C-alpha positions as CSV (number, residue, x, y, z in Angstrom):
1,M,0.1,0.1,0.0
2,N,1.5,3.3,-0.8
3,V,-0.9,6.1,-0.1
4,P,0.5,9.5,-1.0
5,I,0.8,12.7,1.3
6,K,-1.3,14.7,-0.8
7,T,-4.1,11.8,-0.6
8,L,-3.9,12.2,3.3
9,H,-4.1,15.7,3.1
10,C,-7.2,15.6,0.7
11,F,-9.1,13.0,2.8
12,L,-8.1,15.1,6.2
13,R,-9.7,18.3,4.6
14,L,-13.0,16.4,3.0
15,V,-13.3,15.2,6.8
16,E,-13.4,18.4,8.4
17,I,-15.1,20.7,5.7
18,G,-18.0,17.2,5.5
19,N,-18.6,18.0,1.8
20,F,-17.6,16.8,-1.6
21,T,-17.9,19.7,-3.3
22,R,-16.8,22.6,-0.7
23,A,-13.6,20.3,0.1
24,A,-12.7,20.6,-3.8
25,E,-12.9,24.3,-3.9
26,Q,-10.8,24.7,-1.1
27,L,-8.2,22.3,-2.5
28,Y,-8.5,23.7,-5.9
29,L,-9.6,20.1,-7.4
30,T,-12.8,19.5,-8.9
31,Q,-15.2,17.4,-7.4
32,P,-14.8,14.1,-9.5
33,T,-11.2,14.3,-9.4
34,L,-11.4,14.2,-5.2
35,S,-14.3,11.6,-5.3
36,K,-11.9,9.4,-7.8
37,M,-8.9,9.9,-5.2
38,V,-11.0,8.8,-2.0
39,Q,-12.5,6.1,-4.4
40,R,-8.8,4.5,-4.9
41,L,-7.7,4.9,-1.5
42,E,-10.6,3.0,-0.1
43,E,-9.7,0.2,-3.2
44,S,-6.3,0.3,-1.8
45,L,-7.4,-0.1,1.8
46,E,-10.3,-2.4,0.6
47,Q,-12.0,-0.5,3.2
48,Q,-15.1,1.9,2.8
49,L,-13.9,5.1,4.5
50,L,-16.9,7.4,4.5
51,I,-20.6,7.2,4.2
52,R,-22.1,9.6,1.6
53,S,-24.9,11.5,1.6
54,N,-26.0,14.8,-0.8
55,Q,-25.8,16.7,2.5
56,K,-22.5,15.5,4.1
57,V,-19.6,12.7,4.4
58,E,-19.5,10.7,7.6
59,L,-16.8,8.5,8.5
60,T,-17.5,4.7,9.3
61,Q,-15.5,2.5,12.1
62,A,-12.5,1.8,9.2
63,G,-12.5,5.5,8.5
64,Q,-12.3,6.9,12.1
65,I,-9.3,4.3,12.5
66,F,-7.9,5.4,9.1
67,H,-8.3,9.0,10.3
68,T,-6.4,9.0,13.5
69,S,-3.6,7.6,11.9
70,A,-3.8,9.9,8.9
71,C,-3.4,12.8,11.3
72,Q,-0.5,11.5,13.1
73,I,1.2,11.0,9.8
74,M,0.8,14.5,8.7
75,G,2.0,16.0,11.8
76,Q,5.2,14.1,11.7
77,W,5.5,15.0,7.9
78,H,4.9,19.0,9.0
79,R,7.1,18.5,11.9
80,M,10.2,17.1,9.1
81,E,9.2,19.5,7.1
82,Q,9.7,22.2,9.6
83,D,13.1,20.9,11.3
84,L,14.1,20.9,7.4
85,A,13.2,24.2,6.8
86,N,15.1,25.6,10.2
87,L,18.3,24.2,9.2
88,S,19.3,27.4,7.6
89,G,17.5,29.5,10.4
90,L,14.2,30.1,11.2
91,K,13.8,31.9,7.7
92,S,10.8,30.1,6.4
93,G,7.8,26.9,7.2
94,H,4.4,27.2,8.6
95,L,3.1,27.7,11.9
96,R,-0.4,25.9,12.9
97,L,-2.0,28.1,15.5
98,G,-4.9,27.8,17.3
99,V,-6.4,30.7,18.7
100,C,-9.9,31.1,21.1
101,P,-12.1,33.8,19.1
102,M,-12.5,35.5,22.4
103,M,-8.9,36.3,23.1
104,S,-7.9,37.2,19.5
105,S,-7.2,40.8,20.0
106,L,-5.3,39.8,23.3
107,T,-2.6,38.2,21.5
108,I,-2.4,40.8,18.4
109,D,0.9,42.0,19.7
110,I,2.4,38.9,20.2
111,L,1.9,37.5,16.8
112,T,2.7,41.0,15.1
113,E,6.2,40.8,16.9
114,F,6.3,37.5,15.6
115,R,5.7,38.3,12.1
116,K,8.4,40.7,12.4
117,L,10.9,38.7,13.7
118,Y,10.2,35.9,11.2
119,P,8.6,37.4,8.2
120,G,8.8,34.0,6.1
121,V,7.1,31.6,8.7
122,E,3.4,31.4,7.2
123,L,0.9,31.6,10.4
124,Q,-2.1,29.3,9.7
125,M,-4.3,30.1,12.1
126,Q,-7.6,28.0,13.6
127,E,-10.3,29.2,15.7
128,F,-11.5,26.8,18.5
129,G,-13.2,27.0,22.0
130,G,-10.4,26.2,25.0
131,F,-11.4,22.6,24.5
132,G,-11.1,22.6,20.8
133,S,-7.6,23.6,21.3
134,E,-6.9,20.8,23.6
135,Q,-8.6,18.1,20.7
136,A,-6.9,20.0,18.0
137,L,-3.3,19.4,19.7
138,L,-4.1,15.6,20.7
139,A,-5.1,15.0,17.0
140,D,-1.6,16.8,15.9
141,T,-3.4,19.1,13.6
142,I,-1.6,22.4,15.3
143,D,1.4,22.8,16.7
144,I,0.5,25.4,19.8
145,G,-2.7,27.1,20.7
146,F,-3.5,30.3,22.5
147,T,-6.4,29.4,25.2
148,A,-7.8,29.6,28.8
149,L,-6.0,27.9,31.4
150,P,-6.1,25.5,33.1
151,V,-6.2,22.8,30.5
152,T,-8.1,19.4,30.8
153,H,-5.7,17.2,29.3
154,T,-2.7,17.9,32.4
155,E,-0.8,14.7,31.7
156,Q,-0.6,15.2,27.6
157,L,-0.6,19.0,27.4
158,S,1.9,21.5,28.8
159,S,1.1,25.0,29.1
160,T,2.5,28.7,29.8
161,L,0.2,31.6,31.8
162,L,0.6,34.7,29.8
163,Q,-2.3,36.6,31.4
164,A,-4.6,37.0,34.3
165,Y,-7.7,39.0,33.8
166,P,-10.6,39.3,36.4
167,L,-14.2,38.2,35.7
168,K,-16.9,40.2,36.0
169,V,-20.8,39.6,36.3
170,C,-22.5,41.3,33.4
171,L,-25.8,42.8,34.1
172,P,-28.1,45.2,32.2
173,Q,-28.9,48.5,33.8
174,H,-31.2,48.8,37.0
175,H,-30.9,44.9,37.5
176,P,-31.8,44.1,41.2
177,L,-28.1,42.8,41.7
178,S,-26.8,46.2,40.4
179,D,-27.0,47.2,44.0
180,K,-24.6,44.9,45.2
181,E,-20.8,45.9,45.4
182,K,-20.2,41.8,44.9
183,I,-22.0,39.1,43.8
184,S,-22.2,35.3,45.1
185,W,-23.1,32.4,42.9
186,Q,-26.2,31.7,45.2
187,D,-27.1,35.5,43.9
188,L,-26.8,34.2,40.1
189,S,-28.6,31.3,41.0
190,H,-32.2,33.3,41.2
191,Y,-31.9,34.3,37.8
192,P,-31.8,32.9,34.1
193,F,-27.7,32.4,32.9
194,I,-26.1,32.9,30.0
195,V,-22.7,30.7,29.3
196,F,-20.3,30.5,26.5
197,N,-20.5,26.7,24.4
198,D,-19.5,23.5,26.1
199,D,-15.9,23.8,24.2
200,F,-15.2,26.9,26.5
201,S,-13.0,26.3,29.2
202,L,-15.0,29.3,31.3
203,T,-18.0,27.2,31.1
204,K,-16.4,24.2,32.3
205,Q,-14.5,26.2,35.3
206,F,-18.0,27.6,35.8
207,S,-19.8,24.1,36.1
208,R,-16.8,22.7,38.3
209,I,-17.2,25.6,41.0
210,T,-20.9,25.3,41.4
211,R,-21.4,21.6,41.5
212,E,-18.7,22.1,44.4
213,L,-20.8,24.5,45.9
214,G,-23.7,22.2,45.3
215,I,-25.2,25.5,43.4
216,N,-27.7,24.7,40.3
217,L,-27.4,27.6,37.6
218,N,-30.7,28.1,35.6
219,I,-28.6,28.0,32.3
220,A,-31.3,30.0,29.7
221,F,-28.6,30.1,27.0
222,R,-25.4,29.4,25.3
223,S,-23.3,31.1,22.4
224,G,-20.0,31.1,21.6
225,Q,-20.1,34.6,20.1
226,W,-19.2,37.4,23.3
227,D,-21.0,40.1,21.6
228,F,-24.3,37.7,21.4
229,I,-24.2,37.2,24.8
230,G,-23.4,40.8,25.6
231,S,-27.0,41.9,23.4
232,M,-28.6,39.2,25.1
233,V,-27.8,40.7,28.5
234,E,-28.7,43.9,27.3
235,E,-32.1,42.8,26.6
236,G,-32.8,41.2,29.9
237,M,-32.7,37.8,28.4
238,G,-29.9,36.5,31.4
239,L,-26.7,37.4,33.4
240,A,-23.5,36.3,32.5
241,I,-19.8,36.2,33.8
242,M,-17.2,37.4,31.0
243,P,-13.6,38.8,31.0
244,E,-12.6,42.1,32.2
245,P,-11.4,42.9,28.3
246,I,-14.7,41.6,26.9
247,C,-16.8,43.8,29.3
248,Q,-14.5,46.9,28.1
249,K,-15.2,46.2,24.6
250,L,-19.1,45.9,25.2
251,N,-19.0,49.3,26.7
252,S,-22.6,49.7,26.9
253,N,-24.7,52.2,28.5
254,K,-27.0,49.3,28.9
255,L,-24.7,47.0,31.1
256,T,-23.4,47.2,34.2
257,F,-20.7,44.9,35.6
258,R,-19.8,43.7,39.5
259,A,-17.3,41.7,40.9
260,M,-17.8,38.2,42.4
261,E,-17.4,37.6,46.1
262,Q,-15.3,34.4,45.1
263,E,-12.3,36.0,43.3
264,L,-12.3,34.6,39.6
265,T,-9.6,35.3,37.0
266,W,-9.8,34.4,33.1
267,Q,-6.3,33.0,33.0
268,I,-5.1,33.0,29.3
269,G,-1.4,31.4,28.0
270,L,-0.1,29.0,25.1
271,I,-0.5,25.2,25.4
272,W,1.6,22.3,23.3
273,R,2.0,18.6,23.4
274,T,4.0,17.5,26.2
275,N,5.0,14.1,24.3
276,L,6.0,15.7,20.8
277,P,9.3,18.4,20.2
278,L,7.8,21.6,19.1
279,T,8.3,22.7,15.6
280,P,10.8,25.4,15.5
281,A,8.5,27.8,14.9
282,A,6.3,27.3,17.6
283,D,9.2,27.3,19.8
284,A,10.1,30.6,18.7
285,L,6.8,31.8,19.6
286,L,6.6,30.1,22.9
287,E,10.1,31.8,23.6
288,L,9.0,35.4,22.5
289,S,5.6,35.0,24.5
290,R,7.7,34.8,27.7
291,R,9.9,37.4,26.6
292,M,7.2,40.1,26.1
293,R,5.4,38.9,29.3
294,K,8.9,39.2,31.5
295,S,9.1,43.1,29.7
296,A,5.3,43.6,30.0
297,P,4.5,46.4,32.6
298,R,2.9,45.2,35.9
């Protein structure tokens, strides 16, 4: 069996996108070419890898096994390419970077400085919630990721703290709780509450804290968009807890913000696989972020 690297790449993109037509467009192939490529792959393996329908493709059991191995092979190939490119210094290469949408503006200084220092390195950024970044690292589809700490997979992932920000309760103006200087979890349990989607680290953090306290929050809505959550709070659809930088972005005269009685922080950092060597570009980003943190004003 001889499967070209290009075939593995196309197969993984197809599974990620879930549709032959859209995947072919992004791969700059015709749809029949992509279909024949996958068909030849299945014939070579003597296994059906995909369940095809008009709307999407899904992995069979054999496809799931092949997909896991293909991710590992492509990750190893990527690291080999980066190591070879680095023999003459970090002048070229690719950095596969995961970024949480909520912290994109907070990482821009690091990324801008990285581009200045290493203009030949191409940044390939993907957006994930915190848990999504962890899954992408474990699947070896990104090299390093900006995310909220702590991580869930503590034995498999390493991390470094970049910054910590206070968490604030987001209330509509004139809400009964706005008269309080600080708000407790018990206070919040009496009102509809809005949280981020389950793949966000903050949501997992809130679930763990309230479970330990024996408090049941009335979860009214979930969203992956901080600005949409802010709009729902404005309209009185529920309360929310958000990082201070996000509260400052909302900046609405219809909202007010209060501290929690239990001091909470939103910790952001970089995470990477413990048992895999960092690519030269990822290692350079990590070292740069540490230098910039040390030189940042306290």
